C-alpha positions as CSV (number, residue, x, y, z in Angstrom):
1,X,-23.3,-89.3,8.4
2,X,-22.5,-90.6,11.2
3,X,-18.6,-91.5,12.3
4,X,-17.3,-94.6,10.4
5,X,-20.5,-94.8,8.6
6,X,-19.0,-95.9,4.8
7,X,-20.2,-93.7,2.0
8,X,-19.9,-93.8,-2.1
9,X,-19.9,-90.0,-2.1
10,X,-16.6,-88.1,-2.3
11,X,-17.6,-85.3,0.3
12,X,-13.6,-84.2,0.3
13,X,-14.4,-83.5,-4.0
14,X,-17.2,-81.4,-2.5
15,X,-16.0,-79.3,0.0
16,X,-12.7,-78.8,-1.9
17,X,-12.2,-75.0,-2.1
18,X,-12.1,-75.1,-6.2
19,X,-14.8,-77.7,-6.8
20,X,-16.1,-76.7,-10.2
21,X,-19.4,-78.2,-11.2
22,X,-18.7,-78.0,-15.0
23,X,-15.1,-80.3,-14.5
24,X,-17.0,-82.7,-12.8
25,X,-19.9,-83.1,-15.1
26,X,-17.5,-83.1,-17.8
27,X,-15.2,-86.1,-16.2
28,X,-19.0,-87.7,-15.3
29,X,-19.6,-87.5,-19.2
30,X,-16.2,-89.2,-19.8
31,X,-16.5,-91.5,-17.5
32,X,-19.8,-92.7,-19.0
33,X,-19.2,-92.8,-22.3
34,X,-16.4,-93.3,-25.3
35,X,-14.9,-90.4,-27.1
36,X,-16.3,-91.8,-30.3
37,X,-19.8,-92.5,-29.7
38,X,-22.2,-90.0,-31.5
39,X,-24.5,-88.9,-29.5
40,X,-23.7,-89.2,-26.5
41,X,-25.5,-90.6,-23.2
42,X,-26.4,-88.1,-21.1
43,X,-28.7,-90.5,-19.0
44,X,-26.7,-92.1,-17.2
45,X,-24.5,-89.3,-15.8
46,X,-27.1,-87.3,-14.9
47,X,-28.6,-90.1,-13.2
48,X,-25.6,-90.2,-11.0
49,X,-25.9,-87.2,-10.1
50,X,-29.7,-87.9,-9.1
51,X,-28.7,-90.8,-6.9
52,X,-26.4,-88.7,-5.3
53,X,-28.3,-86.0,-4.6
54,X,-30.6,-88.4,-2.5
55,X,-28.7,-90.0,-1.2
56,X,-26.8,-86.4,0.5
57,X,-30.9,-85.9,0.9
58,X,-31.4,-89.0,3.2
59,X,-27.8,-88.1,4.9
60,X,-28.8,-84.6,5.8
61,X,-32.9,-86.0,6.9
62,X,-31.4,-89.0,9.3
63,X,-29.4,-86.6,11.0
64,X,-31.5,-84.3,11.9
65,X,-33.9,-86.4,13.0
66,X,-31.6,-87.7,14.8
67,X,-30.2,-84.9,16.0
68,X,-33.6,-82.7,16.8
69,X,-33.6,-82.2,20.3
70,X,-30.0,-81.0,20.7
71,X,-30.2,-79.0,17.9
72,X,-33.9,-77.2,19.7
73,X,-32.3,-76.9,22.6
74,X,-29.0,-74.8,21.3
75,X,-31.8,-72.9,19.6
76,X,-33.7,-72.1,22.6
77,X,-30.6,-71.1,24.1
78,X,-29.2,-69.0,21.5
79,X,-32.9,-67.3,21.8
80,X,-32.3,-66.7,25.6
81,X,-28.9,-65.4,25.4
82,X,-30.8,-63.0,23.1
83,X,-33.0,-62.0,24.5
84,X,-31.0,-61.1,27.7
85,X,-28.2,-59.2,25.5
86,X,-31.5,-57.3,24.3
87,X,-32.8,-56.6,27.0
88,X,-29.1,-55.2,28.9
89,X,-28.6,-53.3,25.7
90,X,-32.8,-52.0,25.7
91,X,-31.4,-50.7,29.3
92,X,-27.8,-49.3,28.3
93,X,-30.3,-47.3,25.7
94,X,-32.5,-46.2,28.1
95,X,-29.5,-44.7,30.0
96,X,-27.8,-42.9,26.8
97,X,-31.3,-41.4,25.8
98,X,-31.6,-40.4,29.5
99,X,-28.3,-39.1,29.7
100,X,-28.7,-37.5,26.1
101,X,-31.7,-35.2,26.8
102,X,-30.1,-33.9,30.5
103,X,-27.2,-33.1,28.5
104,X,-29.8,-31.1,25.9
105,X,-31.7,-29.1,28.9
106,X,-28.7,-28.6,30.9
107,X,-26.0,-28.3,28.4
108,X,-26.9,-27.4,24.9
109,X,-30.2,-25.6,24.9
110,X,-28.2,-23.0,27.1
111,X,-25.1,-23.3,24.8
112,X,-27.8,-22.2,21.8
113,X,-29.1,-19.0,24.0
114,X,-25.2,-18.3,24.9
115,X,-25.0,-17.8,21.6
116,X,-27.1,-16.2,20.5
117,X,-25.9,-13.7,23.4
118,X,-22.7,-13.7,21.8
119,X,-24.0,-13.0,18.2
120,X,-26.1,-10.6,20.1
121,X,-22.7,-9.1,22.1
122,X,-20.7,-9.1,18.9
123,X,-22.8,-7.2,17.0
124,X,-23.4,-5.3,19.6
125,X,-19.4,-4.1,19.8
126,X,-19.7,-3.8,16.0
127,X,-21.9,-1.6,16.3
128,X,-20.4,0.0,19.0
129,X,-16.9,0.4,17.2
130,X,-18.3,1.9,13.8
131,X,-20.6,4.3,15.9
132,X,-17.0,5.6,17.7
133,X,-15.7,5.5,14.6
134,X,-18.6,7.6,13.2
135,X,-18.4,10.2,16.0
136,X,-14.4,10.4,15.8
137,X,-15.2,11.0,11.9
138,X,-17.5,14.0,12.8
139,X,-15.7,15.3,15.6
140,X,-12.8,15.5,12.7
141,X,-15.1,16.9,10.1
142,X,-16.1,19.8,12.6
143,X,-12.7,19.7,13.8
144,X,-11.9,20.6,9.8
145,X,-14.9,23.2,9.7
146,X,-13.8,25.5,12.2
147,X,-9.9,25.1,11.0
148,X,-11.4,26.2,7.3
149,X,-13.5,28.7,9.7
150,X,-10.1,30.7,10.4
151,X,-8.6,30.9,6.7
152,X,-12.0,32.0,4.5
153,X,-13.7,28.8,4.4
154,X,-14.1,26.7,1.4
155,X,-16.0,29.5,-0.5
156,X,-13.6,30.8,-3.4
157,X,-15.2,34.4,-3.5
158,X,-14.3,34.9,-0.1
159,X,-11.1,37.1,1.4
160,X,-8.7,34.5,2.1
161,X,-6.7,34.8,5.5
162,X,-2.8,34.8,4.9
163,X,-2.8,31.8,8.4
164,X,-0.6,29.4,6.9
165,X,-0.3,27.6,10.3
166,X,-4.3,27.0,10.7
167,X,-3.8,25.4,6.5
168,X,-1.5,23.3,8.4
169,X,-3.6,21.8,11.4
170,X,-6.1,21.8,8.3
171,X,-4.0,19.5,6.7
172,X,-2.8,17.2,9.7
173,X,-6.7,16.9,10.3
174,X,-7.1,15.9,6.4
175,X,-4.4,12.9,6.7
176,X,-6.1,11.9,9.9
177,X,-9.6,11.7,8.3
178,X,-7.8,10.2,5.3
179,X,-6.9,7.5,7.6
180,X,-10.1,6.6,8.9
181,X,-11.7,6.3,5.3
182,X,-9.1,4.4,3.8
183,X,-8.5,1.4,7.3
184,X,-11.6,0.1,6.2
185,X,-10.5,-3.6,6.5
186,X,-11.9,-6.2,9.1
187,X,-10.9,-5.3,12.8
188,X,-9.5,-2.0,12.0
189,X,-10.8,1.2,13.1
190,X,-13.3,2.6,10.1
191,X,-14.3,-1.0,9.0
192,X,-17.7,0.2,8.1
193,X,-17.8,3.5,7.7
194,X,-18.3,3.4,3.6
195,X,-21.3,2.4,4.3
196,X,-22.9,5.1,6.4
197,X,-24.3,7.7,4.4
198,X,-23.3,11.1,6.4
199,X,-19.6,9.4,6.1
200,X,-20.2,9.6,2.5
201,X,-21.4,13.1,2.6
202,X,-18.7,14.4,5.1
203,X,-15.9,13.0,2.6
204,X,-17.7,14.5,-1.0
205,X,-18.6,17.9,0.1
206,X,-15.9,18.4,3.0
207,X,-12.6,16.6,3.6
208,X,-11.9,15.8,0.1
209,X,-13.3,20.0,-1.2
210,X,-11.1,21.1,1.4
211,X,-7.6,18.9,0.6
212,X,-8.0,20.5,-2.8
213,X,-7.7,24.0,-1.2
214,X,-5.2,23.4,1.3
215,X,-2.9,22.0,-0.9
216,X,-3.4,24.5,-3.6
217,X,-2.4,27.5,-1.0
218,X,0.2,25.1,-0.2
219,X,1.6,24.9,-3.7
220,X,0.8,28.6,-4.3
221,X,3.1,29.6,-1.1
222,X,6.1,27.8,-2.4
223,X,5.1,29.1,-6.1
224,X,5.2,32.6,-4.8
225,X,8.2,32.1,-2.6
226,X,10.8,35.2,-2.2
227,X,13.7,36.4,-0.2
228,X,15.7,38.0,-2.3
229,X,17.0,41.2,-1.2
230,X,18.3,42.7,-5.0
231,X,15.6,44.8,-6.1
232,X,14.5,44.9,-9.9
233,X,14.1,48.4,-10.2
234,X,17.4,49.8,-10.5
235,X,20.5,47.9,-11.4
236,X,22.3,46.4,-8.9
237,X,20.5,48.1,-5.8
238,X,19.6,46.9,-2.6
239,X,16.2,46.7,-0.6
240,X,16.3,45.1,2.7
241,X,14.0,42.8,3.6
242,X,12.9,43.6,6.7
243,X,12.7,41.0,9.6
244,X,8.9,40.8,10.5
245,X,8.5,39.9,6.5
246,X,11.8,37.3,6.4
247,X,10.0,35.8,8.9
248,X,6.5,35.7,7.7
249,X,8.1,34.9,4.6
250,X,9.9,31.7,5.7
251,X,6.9,30.8,7.8
252,X,4.8,30.6,5.1
253,X,7.3,28.5,3.2
254,X,7.7,26.4,6.3
255,X,4.2,25.8,6.6
256,X,3.5,24.7,3.2
257,X,6.2,22.5,2.9
258,X,4.9,20.8,6.2
259,X,1.2,21.0,4.5
260,X,2.3,19.5,1.4
261,X,4.3,16.2,3.2
262,X,1.3,15.5,5.2
263,X,-0.8,15.4,2.2
264,X,1.6,13.8,0.2
265,X,0.0,9.7,-0.7
266,X,1.6,7.3,1.6
267,X,1.5,4.0,0.0
268,X,1.1,1.0,2.3
269,X,3.8,-1.2,4.4
270,X,5.9,2.1,4.0
271,X,8.0,3.7,6.7
272,X,8.6,7.0,8.4
273,X,12.1,6.4,7.0
274,X,11.8,5.4,3.3
275,X,8.6,7.7,2.3
276,X,8.7,9.9,-0.2
277,X,7.0,12.7,-0.3
278,X,5.7,12.9,-4.1
279,X,3.2,15.9,-3.6
280,X,6.4,18.5,-2.2
281,X,9.1,17.0,-4.5
282,X,6.6,16.9,-7.4
283,X,5.8,21.0,-6.4
284,X,9.4,22.2,-5.4
285,X,10.7,21.0,-8.5
286,X,7.9,22.5,-10.2
287,X,9.5,26.1,-8.5
288,X,12.7,25.2,-9.7
289,X,11.9,24.5,-13.4
290,X,9.6,27.5,-13.4
291,X,12.3,30.2,-12.1
292,X,14.5,28.5,-15.0
293,X,12.3,28.2,-18.0
294,X,11.4,32.0,-17.0
295,X,14.9,33.0,-16.3
296,X,15.7,31.6,-19.9
297,X,13.1,33.2,-21.6
298,X,14.4,36.7,-19.7
299,X,17.8,36.3,-20.5
300,X,17.1,35.6,-23.8
301,X,15.0,38.3,-24.2
302,X,17.5,40.6,-23.1
303,X,20.3,39.6,-24.6
304,X,18.5,40.0,-28.4
305,X,18.2,43.8,-26.7
306,X,21.2,44.4,-24.3
307,X,19.9,48.0,-22.8
308,X,17.5,45.6,-20.4
309,X,20.5,43.2,-19.2
310,X,21.5,44.6,-16.5
311,X,17.6,44.8,-14.7
312,X,17.9,41.4,-16.2
313,X,21.1,39.8,-14.6
314,X,19.8,41.8,-11.7
315,X,16.2,39.4,-11.7
316,X,17.9,36.8,-12.3
317,X,20.7,36.7,-9.4
318,X,17.3,37.8,-7.1
319,X,15.7,34.5,-9.0
320,X,18.9,32.4,-7.8
321,X,19.4,34.0,-4.5
322,X,15.7,32.5,-3.7
323,X,16.7,29.7,-4.6
324,X,19.7,29.4,-2.2
325,X,17.3,30.6,0.5
326,X,14.3,27.7,-0.5
327,X,17.6,25.4,0.1
328,X,18.5,26.6,3.3
329,X,15.4,26.9,4.5
330,X,14.4,23.2,3.6
331,X,18.5,22.2,4.8
332,X,17.2,23.3,8.2
333,X,13.8,22.0,7.9
334,X,12.8,18.2,9.6
335,X,9.9,16.0,8.4
336,X,7.0,16.9,10.4
337,X,4.8,14.3,12.2
338,X,2.7,12.6,10.7
339,X,-0.2,11.1,11.7
340,X,-0.1,8.0,9.8
341,X,4.0,7.7,10.9
342,X,3.3,7.9,14.9
343,X,6.4,7.4,17.5
344,X,7.2,3.5,17.1
345,X,9.9,1.1,17.7
346,X,11.1,-2.3,15.2
347,X,11.1,-5.4,16.5
348,X,14.6,-4.7,18.0
349,X,13.9,-2.1,19.9
350,X,15.4,0.6,17.2
351,X,13.7,3.3,16.8
352,X,12.0,4.1,13.3
353,X,11.4,8.1,13.9
354,X,14.0,10.5,11.8
355,X,15.5,11.7,15.1
356,X,17.4,7.4,14.4
357,X,18.7,8.5,11.2
358,X,22.4,10.1,10.4
359,X,22.5,14.0,11.4
360,X,22.5,16.4,8.4
361,X,20.5,13.9,6.4
362,X,17.2,14.2,8.0
363,X,16.0,16.8,6.4
364,X,13.6,17.9,3.4
365,X,16.1,19.1,1.4
366,X,17.7,15.7,0.8
367,X,15.0,14.5,-1.3
368,X,15.4,17.2,-3.5
369,X,18.4,17.1,-4.2
370,X,17.9,13.2,-5.2
371,X,15.3,13.9,-6.8
372,X,17.0,16.8,-8.6
373,X,20.4,14.9,-9.3
374,X,22.2,17.3,-7.7
375,X,24.1,18.2,-4.4
376,X,23.1,22.1,-4.8
377,X,20.2,23.4,-5.9
378,X,22.3,27.0,-7.0
379,X,24.1,25.2,-9.0
380,X,21.4,22.9,-10.5
381,X,19.6,26.8,-11.3
382,X,23.1,28.0,-13.2
383,X,24.1,24.6,-14.7
384,X,20.4,23.9,-16.3
385,X,20.4,27.5,-17.8
386,X,23.2,27.1,-19.4
387,X,22.3,23.7,-20.6
388,X,19.3,25.6,-22.9
389,X,21.4,29.1,-22.7
390,X,23.7,27.9,-25.2
391,X,21.0,27.1,-28.0
392,X,18.9,30.2,-27.5
393,X,22.3,32.5,-28.1
394,X,22.7,30.8,-31.5
395,X,19.3,31.3,-32.4
396,X,19.8,35.1,-32.0
397,X,23.7,35.2,-33.9
398,X,21.8,33.1,-36.7
399,X,18.4,35.3,-37.0
400,X,21.4,38.4,-37.9
401,X,20.6,42.1,-37.5
402,X,21.6,44.5,-34.9
403,X,20.7,42.4,-32.2
404,X,23.4,39.7,-33.1
405,X,25.8,42.2,-33.8
406,X,25.4,44.3,-30.9
407,X,25.8,40.7,-29.0
408,X,28.7,40.4,-30.9
409,X,30.8,43.8,-30.4
410,X,29.7,43.4,-26.4
411,X,30.7,39.7,-25.8
412,X,33.5,41.0,-23.4
413,X,30.9,43.3,-21.1
414,X,28.5,40.4,-21.4
415,X,31.1,37.4,-20.0
416,X,32.1,40.0,-16.7
417,X,28.1,40.9,-16.4
418,X,26.8,37.0,-16.6
419,X,30.0,36.2,-14.0
420,X,29.3,38.7,-12.2
421,X,25.4,38.1,-12.0
422,X,26.2,34.4,-11.1
423,X,28.6,34.8,-8.0
424,X,26.3,37.6,-7.1
425,X,22.8,35.1,-6.8
426,X,25.2,33.2,-4.8
427,X,24.5,34.2,-2.1
428,X,22.3,33.3,0.6
429,X,20.2,36.7,1.5
430,X,20.9,38.7,4.0
431,X,17.0,38.3,5.2
432,X,17.9,34.8,5.2
433,X,21.4,34.9,7.5
434,X,19.6,36.4,10.5
435,X,17.8,32.9,11.3
436,X,19.6,29.9,9.1
437,X,23.2,31.4,9.3
438,X,23.0,30.6,13.2
439,X,22.3,26.9,12.5
440,X,25.2,26.5,10.3
441,X,23.9,27.6,7.1
442,X,27.1,28.9,5.1
443,X,25.9,31.9,3.1
444,X,27.2,31.4,0.0
445,X,30.4,32.7,0.1
446,X,32.5,30.1,1.5
447,X,32.0,28.4,-1.1
448,X,33.4,28.6,-4.5
449,X,31.2,29.5,-7.0
450,X,33.7,29.9,-9.9
451,X,32.7,26.8,-11.7
452,X,28.9,28.0,-12.0
453,X,30.1,31.2,-13.1
454,X,32.7,29.2,-16.0
455,X,29.7,27.2,-17.4
456,X,27.1,30.4,-17.6
457,X,29.9,32.3,-19.5
458,X,30.9,29.4,-21.4
459,X,27.5,28.8,-22.2
460,X,27.5,32.0,-24.2
461,X,31.1,32.6,-25.2
462,X,31.3,29.0,-27.1
463,X,28.6,31.0,-29.9
464,X,30.1,34.4,-29.6
465,X,33.7,33.3,-29.9
466,X,33.4,31.7,-33.0
467,X,31.8,34.3,-34.8
């Protein structure tokens, strides 16, 4: 509609954003009918709407006819501008496409080739590392085989050589192999070893049997350990152990202790300062318990047959001297160098090896004393023996007969012999004094063992004095 040209059509109502056709139609119907008319006349409002549409169509036709040339010119200009824009865009797209193709040739394809080389290099490096680990395991396996050959091999029927130094070296080799077998995480030295057949064969047919054999030999050496100078052939008689015998006995014990220390399981994330050699401690505890149980049985039998008491007490003193010798040797024995605990420093630079610990506590005796909850092995031996002995004496008395009457009639002599036995057995054997006393170990006479003697005497007297 031209500016200033009158029109009865309310364009503002139609152009209002809130225009509602339903409301507009309703207003037309209400304006052209009475509310009481039945039926309503819809032809009049419909004619009004059709007339308005025709008027608007005529107005649009007039406007387009009048403005056809400007519209065509504007459309031509827009089309030309769009063509120019499209041409420029095509040129830019072509330039980008050429740049991408050049980038693909110069970078992407070279990167793909480089990535293939990287993957091949990584796999080659993994292969080299695995080959080195396999070679190291096989080298350790050959070393272990030669060490076992020096001591008779794995054949149980072959005569075993008493070479505990070689056994100790074999134990260190076994621990090194065990470390290789356990470090199988990504990035660790033994990663992938479990997938190599020759390594599985090495472990199953050599390492595990060798470990069991070395462990058994070491446990047997500790079980047979003795350095006492009291002979069991006669009452109170003594036989001096030669220097060579004492030296060999000590060397066997030290090697066996070191072997069991090395072969003890090592939990993850444990340091050398907090490591507890469970295999060694259980073997030493077994040695103590065996000594106590066998001594208890022999002493109970001797109290039932008093003629054998003197010899039994002599054996009992010898057994306690062995325990005292064990304590003396362990007190001067430092933990061996462990392949799983290399010399290292903490983040603050403080030393973590045993040398950084307080003097006097860096030995293999302290873990055993802690495990047994005692301050002395001889004291533990006598007190444990006394705790079981009372019940055994009571059984003899309750059975009655000649044994009970003899026991009661000789109570004073038995008390004296028991006390002498404790005091005699609580002394370091002469064969040990030559080496251990120079290192600061007391011989036993410097200690007061009266309390242990009183506990042993009381374990028997408490029953006999009530009769």
